[in-house]
Backbone as CSV, one residue per row, in Angstrom:
resi,resn,N_x,N_y,N_z,CA_x,CA_y,CA_z,C_x,C_y,C_z
1,UNK,165.476,163.590,83.809,164.516,163.396,82.742,163.664,162.188,83.052
2,UNK,162.368,162.330,83.007,161.456,161.252,83.299,160.973,160.614,82.008
3,UNK,160.879,159.291,82.018,160.368,158.568,80.878,159.065,157.903,81.290
4,UNK,158.106,157.866,80.398,156.796,157.328,80.728,156.821,155.818,80.723
5,UNK,156.157,155.160,81.709,156.066,153.718,81.676,155.251,153.285,80.471
6,UNK,155.353,152.006,80.102,154.646,151.504,78.935,153.153,151.690,79.090
7,UNK,152.464,151.846,77.962,151.041,152.153,77.989,150.226,151.037,78.606
8,UNK,150.728,149.797,78.534,149.974,148.675,79.066,150.135,148.507,80.569
9,UNK,151.019,149.282,81.196,151.279,149.142,82.627,150.102,149.662,83.431
10,UNK,149.782,149.047,84.582,148.705,149.555,85.420,149.032,150.921,85.979
11,UNK,148.009,151.657,86.397,148.202,153.028,86.833,149.100,153.135,88.051
12,UNK,149.147,152.079,88.879,149.951,152.129,90.097,151.403,151.704,89.847
13,UNK,151.719,151.304,88.597,153.068,150.824,88.315,154.047,151.998,88.260
14,UNK,155.317,151.706,88.503,156.364,152.714,88.392,157.309,152.335,87.275
15,UNK,158.123,153.296,86.881,159.170,153.013,85.908,160.248,152.154,86.558
16,UNK,161.028,151.474,85.727,162.153,150.720,86.254,163.220,151.651,86.798
17,UNK,164.009,151.160,87.741,165.077,151.940,88.356,166.420,151.381,87.898
18,UNK,167.334,152.280,87.558,168.693,151.901,87.181,169.607,152.166,88.376
19,UNK,170.028,151.120,89.060,170.925,151.249,90.209,172.365,151.186,89.694
20,UNK,173.032,152.332,89.698,174.365,152.438,89.121,175.401,152.393,90.243
21,UNK,176.201,151.335,90.271,177.206,151.147,91.320,178.583,151.462,90.738
22,UNK,179.292,152.383,91.382,180.644,152.756,90.960,181.599,152.557,92.125
23,UNK,182.865,152.343,91.777,183.907,152.204,92.801,185.254,152.259,92.112
24,UNK,186.287,152.682,92.816,187.636,152.574,92.247,188.024,151.109,92.119
25,UNK,188.980,150.828,91.230,189.477,149.464,91.074,189.961,148.943,92.424
26,UNK,189.456,147.767,92.817,189.804,147.209,94.110,188.832,147.592,95.208
27,UNK,187.808,148.378,94.858,186.827,148.806,95.860,185.874,147.720,96.289
28,UNK,185.780,146.655,95.501,184.951,145.518,95.883,183.547,145.526,95.323
29,UNK,183.265,146.383,94.353,181.885,146.483,93.865,181.421,145.212,93.165
30,UNK,182.336,144.494,92.489,181.929,143.278,91.788,181.369,142.255,92.758
31,UNK,182.019,142.095,93.902,181.536,141.162,94.921,180.192,141.608,95.474
32,UNK,180.048,142.907,95.742,178.794,143.412,96.299,177.650,143.237,95.308
33,UNK,177.911,143.532,94.044,176.862,143.382,93.024,176.477,141.907,92.884
34,UNK,177.455,141.032,92.878,177.167,139.596,92.752,176.308,139.105,93.914
35,UNK,176.654,139.494,95.132,175.871,139.054,96.297,174.456,139.616,96.251
36,UNK,174.321,140.841,95.781,173.004,141.460,95.708,172.136,140.769,94.672
37,UNK,172.705,140.419,93.528,171.950,139.698,92.508,171.524,138.323,93.010
38,UNK,172.386,137.667,93.757,172.038,136.358,94.307,170.901,136.467,95.315
39,UNK,170.864,137.579,96.066,169.842,137.759,97.095,168.525,138.277,96.540
40,UNK,168.534,138.831,95.328,167.344,139.476,94.771,167.133,139.014,93.333
41,UNK,166.384,137.924,93.133,166.184,137.389,91.778,165.434,138.345,90.850
42,UNK,164.729,139.334,91.390,163.989,140.258,90.530,164.896,141.320,89.912
43,UNK,166.126,141.434,90.417,167.071,142.430,89.926,167.915,141.797,88.825
44,UNK,168.164,142.554,87.758,168.958,142.051,86.641,170.207,142.904,86.447
45,UNK,171.250,142.286,85.952,172.508,142.984,85.695,172.509,143.535,84.276
46,UNK,172.884,144.800,84.137,173.115,145.375,82.818,174.473,144.891,82.330
47,UNK,174.498,144.231,81.202,175.737,143.630,80.692,176.420,144.601,79.747
48,UNK,177.666,144.902,80.034,178.443,145.856,79.245,179.113,145.170,78.060
49,UNK,179.473,145.977,77.074,180.310,145.519,75.964,181.760,145.892,76.261
50,UNK,182.680,145.059,75.834,184.093,145.378,76.010,184.924,144.778,74.893
51,UNK,186.044,145.433,74.621,186.989,144.905,73.637,188.094,144.095,74.297
52,UNK,188.114,144.028,75.619,189.196,143.273,76.259,188.937,141.781,76.111
53,UNK,189.987,140.975,76.121,189.799,139.520,76.036,189.088,138.997,77.282
54,UNK,188.349,137.929,77.113,187.689,137.321,78.266,188.725,136.662,79.165
55,UNK,188.424,136.646,80.456,189.299,136.002,81.428,188.774,134.602,81.732
56,UNK,189.583,133.831,82.402,189.198,132.455,82.731,187.883,132.450,83.508
57,UNK,186.919,131.676,83.033,185.634,131.550,83.715,184.583,132.539,83.259
58,UNK,184.975,133.565,82.502,183.997,134.544,82.033,183.235,133.991,80.827
59,UNK,181.942,134.347,80.759,181.063,133.834,79.710,180.521,135.006,78.904
60,UNK,180.647,134.922,77.585,180.120,135.962,76.707,178.611,136.043,76.853
61,UNK,178.100,137.275,77.049,176.663,137.464,77.219,176.200,137.350,78.655
62,UNK,177.086,136.910,79.538,176.759,136.813,80.961,177.602,137.788,81.764
63,UNK,178.909,137.758,81.560,179.800,138.690,82.250,179.954,139.982,81.449
64,UNK,180.208,139.835,80.166,180.314,140.939,79.216,179.864,140.434,77.854
65,UNK,179.604,141.373,76.949,179.562,141.056,75.534,180.963,141.371,74.997
66,UNK,181.700,140.350,74.637,183.062,140.542,74.151,183.012,140.778,72.645
67,UNK,183.468,141.958,72.217,183.390,142.330,70.806,184.749,142.836,70.333
68,UNK,184.932,142.852,69.016,186.154,143.404,68.457,186.125,144.918,68.550
69,UNK,187.277,145.547,68.424,187.330,147.010,68.424,186.529,147.579,67.251
70,UNK,186.587,146.921,66.105,185.835,147.387,64.939,184.334,147.358,65.205
71,UNK,183.842,146.268,65.806,182.416,146.169,66.119,182.019,147.204,67.164
72,UNK,182.873,147.390,68.148,182.601,148.386,69.182,182.466,149.768,68.557
73,UNK,183.399,150.130,67.723,183.376,151.464,67.127,182.185,151.643,66.188
74,UNK,181.775,150.569,65.507,180.581,150.653,64.663,179.339,150.943,65.501
75,UNK,179.202,150.237,66.609,178.034,150.426,67.466,178.064,151.793,68.156
76,UNK,179.251,152.238,68.522,179.370,153.568,69.125,178.945,154.642,68.131
77,UNK,179.395,154.539,66.889,179.034,155.520,65.863,177.541,155.505,65.577
78,UNK,176.899,154.356,65.762,175.462,154.234,65.517,174.627,154.738,66.692
79,UNK,175.282,155.180,67.764,174.561,155.699,68.919,173.934,154.628,69.788
80,UNK,174.477,153.414,69.744,173.880,152.313,70.503,174.294,152.292,71.967
81,UNK,175.282,153.114,72.350,175.772,153.108,73.727,175.331,154.382,74.445
82,UNK,174.899,154.234,75.693,174.551,155.413,76.481,175.801,156.034,77.093
83,UNK,176.846,155.243,77.269,178.127,155.752,77.757,179.209,154.776,77.336
84,UNK,180.434,155.299,77.210,181.565,154.432,76.901,182.836,155.053,77.469
85,UNK,183.862,154.240,77.607,185.135,154.727,78.143,186.254,153.828,77.658
86,UNK,187.471,154.344,77.722,188.660,153.535,77.483,189.415,153.430,78.792
87,UNK,189.707,152.212,79.196,190.351,151.979,80.481,191.500,150.999,80.287
88,UNK,192.731,151.479,80.530,193.919,150.650,80.403,193.982,149.977,79.024
89,UNK,193.627,150.742,77.984,193.756,150.269,76.613,192.586,149.488,76.071
90,UNK,191.579,149.222,76.913,190.397,148.492,76.472,189.169,149.399,76.490
91,UNK,188.228,149.137,75.591,187.006,149.926,75.502,185.868,149.208,76.215
92,UNK,185.048,149.996,76.925,183.881,149.475,77.641,182.688,150.375,77.333
93,UNK,181.483,149.798,77.307,180.301,150.615,77.030,179.052,149.951,77.599
94,UNK,178.038,150.790,77.854,176.729,150.318,78.298,175.743,150.440,77.150
95,UNK,175.197,149.329,76.657,174.194,149.405,75.591,172.948,150.159,76.058
96,UNK,172.408,150.986,75.190,171.281,151.844,75.537,169.942,151.096,75.546
97,UNK,169.726,150.233,74.565,168.402,149.638,74.376,167.903,148.837,75.577
98,UNK,168.736,147.991,76.226,168.227,147.256,77.396,167.806,148.180,78.545
99,UNK,168.478,149.332,78.691,168.108,150.277,79.747,166.767,150.919,79.436
100,UNK,166.576,151.361,78.191,165.300,151.953,77.790,164.163,150.974,78.022
101,UNK,164.375,149.721,77.633,163.331,148.716,77.750,162.997,148.424,79.212
102,UNK,164.022,148.337,80.063,163.787,148.049,81.479,163.016,149.182,82.150
103,UNK,163.415,150.435,81.881,162.719,151.582,82.476,161.252,151.594,82.039
104,UNK,161.007,151.368,80.755,159.641,151.391,80.236,158.789,150.268,80.806
105,UNK,159.399,149.097,81.036,158.652,147.926,81.502,158.569,147.827,83.019
106,UNK,159.189,148.773,83.734,159.116,148.739,85.193,160.033,147.710,85.832
107,UNK,161.097,147.312,85.134,162.048,146.343,85.683,163.313,147.058,86.140
108,UNK,163.882,146.603,87.233,165.058,147.246,87.812,166.333,146.560,87.337
109,UNK,167.322,147.390,87.008,168.632,146.892,86.598,169.694,147.418,87.550
110,UNK,170.795,146.678,87.667,171.957,147.160,88.401,173.109,147.248,87.405
111,UNK,173.837,148.367,87.447,174.918,148.628,86.499,176.223,148.831,87.250
112,UNK,177.313,148.455,86.605,178.652,148.600,87.161,179.444,149.495,86.209
113,UNK,179.505,150.810,86.519,180.207,151.749,85.634,181.019,152.727,86.480
114,UNK,181.890,153.492,85.816,182.719,154.443,86.533,182.024,155.807,86.642
115,UNK,182.742,156.796,87.183,182.137,158.100,87.458,181.687,158.787,86.171
116,UNK,182.527,158.750,85.148,182.148,159.397,83.893,180.925,158.725,83.283
117,UNK,180.872,157.398,83.357,179.714,156.676,82.851,178.456,157.043,83.606
118,UNK,178.577,157.186,84.931,177.429,157.574,85.736,176.929,158.951,85.330
119,UNK,177.825,159.873,85.019,177.422,161.210,84.583,176.570,161.129,83.322
120,UNK,176.981,160.294,82.375,176.232,160.139,81.130,174.873,159.511,81.376
121,UNK,174.836,158.498,82.227,173.566,157.828,82.518,172.618,158.769,83.255
122,UNK,173.156,159.575,84.168,172.327,160.535,84.896,171.730,161.569,83.940
123,UNK,172.525,162.024,82.977,172.000,162.980,81.998,170.883,162.354,81.164
124,UNK,171.035,161.084,80.845,170.062,160.416,79.979,168.790,160.012,80.714
125,UNK,168.904,159.627,81.991,167.761,159.034,82.686,167.312,159.789,83.928
126,UNK,168.029,160.822,84.317,167.595,161.649,85.432,167.367,160.869,86.707
127,UNK,166.225,161.099,87.351,165.944,160.483,88.645,165.716,158.979,88.561
128,UNK,165.577,158.456,87.371,165.410,157.010,87.236,166.740,156.279,87.395
129,UNK,167.838,157.018,87.467,169.156,156.446,87.736,169.568,156.803,89.159
130,UNK,169.822,155.796,89.980,170.235,155.973,91.372,171.713,155.637,91.480
131,UNK,172.535,156.625,91.842,173.975,156.424,91.924,174.414,155.979,93.307
132,UNK,175.230,154.928,93.353,175.759,154.393,94.610,177.270,154.253,94.448
133,UNK,178.026,155.003,95.232,179.489,154.966,95.118,180.057,154.163,96.283
134,UNK,180.833,153.139,95.945,181.453,152.265,96.939,182.895,152.722,97.152
135,UNK,183.255,152.976,98.386,184.607,153.417,98.688,185.269,152.459,99.680
136,UNK,186.593,152.301,99.585,187.302,151.493,100.573,187.434,152.283,101.871
137,UNK,187.743,151.599,102.973,187.919,152.317,104.238,189.022,153.364,104.175
138,UNK,190.054,153.125,103.350,191.164,154.062,103.207,191.936,153.707,101.940
139,UNK,192.781,154.632,101.493,193.630,154.340,100.339,194.665,153.266,100.670
140,UNK,195.112,153.223,101.921,196.057,152.180,102.331,195.419,150.795,102.187
141,UNK,194.148,150.691,102.589,193.445,149.412,102.463,193.237,149.060,100.994
142,UNK,192.945,150.077,100.178,192.783,149.835,98.749,194.079,149.291,98.151
143,UNK,195.205,149.888,98.529,196.499,149.413,98.025,196.753,147.971,98.462
144,UNK,196.403,147.655,99.709,196.598,146.284,100.204,195.789,145.298,99.366
145,UNK,194.544,145.659,99.045,193.695,144.766,98.250,194.253,144.574,96.845
146,UNK,194.707,145.649,96.243,195.249,145.544,94.889,196.514,144.693,94.864
147,UNK,197.359,144.867,95.869,198.574,144.051,95.929,198.220,142.576,96.160
148,UNK,197.190,142.323,96.951,196.796,140.940,97.243,196.271,140.232,95.996
149,UNK,195.698,141.002,95.055,195.214,140.382,93.822,196.360,139.832,92.985
150,UNK,197.507,140.510,93.037,198.684,140.039,92.327,198.570,140.043,90.817
151,UNK,197.732,140.910,90.256,197.526,140.925,88.805,198.296,142.035,88.099
152,UNK,198.890,142.966,88.853,199.557,144.117,88.243,201.006,144.204,88.678
153,UNK,201.853,144.706,87.764,203.196,145.047,88.199,203.141,146.376,88.952
154,UNK,204.273,146.830,89.477,204.278,148.012,90.335,203.786,149.252,89.599
155,UNK,204.205,149.420,88.341,203.788,150.606,87.586,202.279,150.617,87.370
156,UNK,201.711,149.454,87.012,200.265,149.374,86.794,199.509,149.599,88.097
157,UNK,200.050,149.068,89.193,199.395,149.254,90.482,199.359,150.730,90.868
158,UNK,200.446,151.433,90.639,200.473,152.861,90.971,199.504,153.650,90.087
159,UNK,199.352,153.236,88.831,198.370,153.889,87.958,196.964,153.669,88.488
160,UNK,196.678,152.464,88.937,195.350,152.178,89.482,195.088,153.001,90.745
161,UNK,196.077,153.131,91.604,195.898,153.921,92.815,195.671,155.390,92.482
162,UNK,196.419,155.903,91.512,196.230,157.289,91.103,194.851,157.517,90.513
163,UNK,194.407,156.583,89.689,193.075,156.698,89.094,191.991,156.599,90.168
164,UNK,192.204,155.716,91.150,191.221,155.547,92.223,191.040,156.851,92.995
165,UNK,192.141,157.489,93.348,192.053,158.750,94.082,191.369,159.819,93.235
166,UNK,191.693,159.861,91.940,191.063,160.825,91.031,189.554,160.586,90.950
167,UNK,189.137,159.323,90.821,187.707,159.013,90.690,186.947,159.373,91.955
168,UNK,187.527,159.103,93.122,186.833,159.438,94.371,186.676,160.943,94.510
169,UNK,187.704,161.691,94.160,187.608,163.153,94.211,186.595,163.671,93.207
170,UNK,186.582,163.080,92.022,185.638,163.475,90.978,184.204,163.217,91.419
171,UNK,183.969,162.061,92.040,182.621,161.718,92.496,182.153,162.676,93.590
172,UNK,183.051,163.043,94.493,182.675,163.938,95.590,182.394,165.355,95.100
173,UNK,183.124,165.787,94.075,183.049,167.191,93.659,182.045,167.448,92.547
174,UNK,181.386,166.423,92.024,180.456,166.624,90.911,179.313,167.544,91.334
175,UNK,179.000,168.511,90.492,177.921,169.460,90.740,177.070,169.609,89.493
176,UNK,175.754,169.310,89.609,175.070,168.803,90.798,175.537,167.389,91.128
177,UNK,175.332,166.960,92.377,175.790,165.622,92.756,175.160,164.551,91.881
178,UNK,175.946,163.562,91.495,175.401,162.474,90.685,175.220,161.198,91.492
179,UNK,175.774,161.146,92.694,175.611,159.957,93.532,174.653,160.246,94.679
180,UNK,173.712,159.324,94.849,172.685,159.460,95.884,173.094,158.803,97.191
181,UNK,173.999,157.842,97.109,174.410,157.081,98.298,175.912,156.807,98.244
182,UNK,176.535,156.847,99.431,177.944,156.483,99.581,178.008,155.284,100.512
183,UNK,178.756,154.268,100.109,178.788,153.008,100.842,180.251,152.630,101.110
184,UNK,180.609,152.538,102.389,181.979,152.155,102.759,182.067,150.630,102.816
185,UNK,182.938,150.071,101.995,183.088,148.617,101.948,184.238,148.186,102.859
186,UNK,183.948,148.173,104.157,184.940,147.705,105.126,184.744,146.234,105.464
187,UNK,183.568,145.709,105.153,183.255,144.301,105.362,182.275,143.897,104.276
188,UNK,182.619,142.897,103.474,181.826,142.570,102.293,180.393,142.167,102.646
189,UNK,180.220,141.385,103.694,178.872,140.937,104.064,178.015,142.114,104.516
190,UNK,178.573,142.975,105.372,177.811,144.124,105.848,177.507,145.086,104.703
191,UNK,178.505,145.340,103.841,178.315,146.274,102.743,177.285,145.756,101.746
192,UNK,177.291,144.448,101.481,176.297,143.868,100.574,174.892,144.041,101.139
193,UNK,174.749,143.859,102.447,173.440,144.055,103.063,173.018,145.516,102.982
194,UNK,173.971,146.430,103.155,173.643,147.850,103.047,173.218,148.199,101.625
195,UNK,173.881,147.626,100.637,173.486,147.862,99.248,172.063,147.364,99.014
196,UNK,171.738,146.203,99.527,170.381,145.672,99.387,169.370,146.556,100.103
197,UNK,169.748,147.130,101.255,168.850,148.037,101.977,168.599,149.316,101.171
198,UNK,169.643,149.825,100.516,169.491,151.019,99.682,168.506,150.748,98.554
199,UNK,168.646,149.604,97.908,167.753,149.247,96.807,166.315,149.132,97.298
200,UNK,166.119,148.483,98.443,164.765,148.334,98.991,164.164,149.695,99.335
201,UNK,164.959,150.579,99.904,164.486,151.923,100.251,164.063,152.691,99.004
202,UNK,164.868,152.658,97.967,164.540,153.386,96.740,163.279,152.825,96.099
203,UNK,163.112,151.535,96.129,161.898,150.932,95.567,160.655,151.373,96.334
204,UNK,160.743,151.361,97.662,159.584,151.775,98.463,159.224,153.221,98.202
205,UNK,160.250,154.078,98.089,159.984,155.510,97.942,159.404,155.852,96.572
206,UNK,159.582,154.958,95.599,159.129,155.250,94.239,157.864,154.498,93.838
207,UNK,157.406,153.593,94.680,156.204,152.829,94.336,154.964,153.653,94.664
208,UNK,154.142,153.978,93.660,152.941,154.789,93.925,151.945,154.062,94.799
209,UNK,151.193,154.833,95.560,150.082,154.256,96.319,149.016,153.807,95.348
210,UNK,148.293,152.724,95.667,147.240,152.265,94.763,146.141,153.309,94.613
211,UNK,145.569,153.364,93.434,144.457,154.281,93.150,143.166,153.644,93.649
212,UNK,142.660,154.158,94.764,141.451,153.591,95.370,140.191,154.269,94.866
213,UNK,140.383,155.242,93.968,139.189,155.950,93.463,138.575,155.236,92.291
């Protein structure tokens, strides 16, 4: 679905692009997104809402909008979220209004959501949403990374591994495909550069030629 750029935009302007990055837990997408934002000041992060407690160092309105379950459910019922999910007992959602505004104003956003969230965003924004799925080199490597984090007991770790395998299979089998790019995160520096190259390529391909008439 295509949305029209704002009426005040010049004729050569394009709509904003929503770069949606997904990965299984432990896939490394948070690091890649952070490095990409640091390298590209024109790119902005779409900030999600969550009911989970903030972690050490996290800032409300910067990392997430931390809200109560009651507030989350009120906003969900009001249709304020373009997608939402429950993950390990906590609710997460992407607010709709900042995405609409960015697309209309020609500003690019980067989003961090799962496969189901990407499906919802693709339905809502069509070609203006570019899906990028980050995968680990192997499930063995993914398990090593999760164990190295040391944040889960064995049962929780096995749940994360099972969910990771399910999400990768779901992403591969979606019809029509919802992901435009697949990125293997075998080295964080190389993968971050590849993510930046994907963004640059998509921007070039969508920027209209100037009207010389």
